[in-house]
N, C-alpha and C positions, 0 to 999 in steps of 0.2 A: 519643350524639347518640340523643333518644327519637324515634318516629315523628311525633308531637304541633310537635315543634319544625323536625322540615325541611319537614312541612307549611307551617307560619305560614312559612317561609323560601321556601319555593317560591309559594306566597301573592301575598307583597309582591313576590316578585323578578316573579312575572306581572303584577302589579297596576302596579311602575314601568315593566315593558315597553310594555304598555297605554298609560299618560299618555304616555311617549313616539311611539308611533305619532300616538295622538291627535292629541300636540301639531305631528308632521308633517305628520297630513294638514291641518288647520289652516292649515298656511305656505304648502300647496301651496295650498289655496284661495285664502287671502288673494293670494298671487303673481299664481293666476289671475284671480281680479278687478281687481286693480290693471292688467297685462296689455290686459285688455279695457275698461275703462274709460280709460287712456291711448291706445289702439287710435281709442274711438270720438269720444274728444277733438281728438284729430288728425285726424278725420275733419272733425270739423264746422267746425275753423280753416281744412282745406282749400275745404272748400265754402262758406265764406263769405268766404275771399281771391277763390276763381273767381267768385263771383257778383258781388265787387265790380270784378271786371276785366271781369267782360261786360256789367256794366249802367256801365262805363265811370267807375267811383271811389265814392269812400266816401259822397258825399253823392246823388248817382245813384241809387246801390245803396236808400237811407236810403228816397227818394222812391218808389222802383218797389215796396221792400216795402210800404209804406204805401196805395202803390195797389193794390196786391193783398189785404191785407187786407181796406180799404173795399170792395171789389168797385169801383173806379174804373175 
């Protein structure tokens, strides 16, 4: 095997390793984004439920929200 063939094989192996690394980084980023999104969504649902309980029910919650938005 000559040095050109060895160089090509080394470059191909390095390229494949780089692709795997990029794929792993993308998966980690996607997972972190998904966890963050789910956390924010769960917090929003908890806040809505807490607001409904505090207002005395869903209908009262909607009326209170409408009053707050319109400055009544």
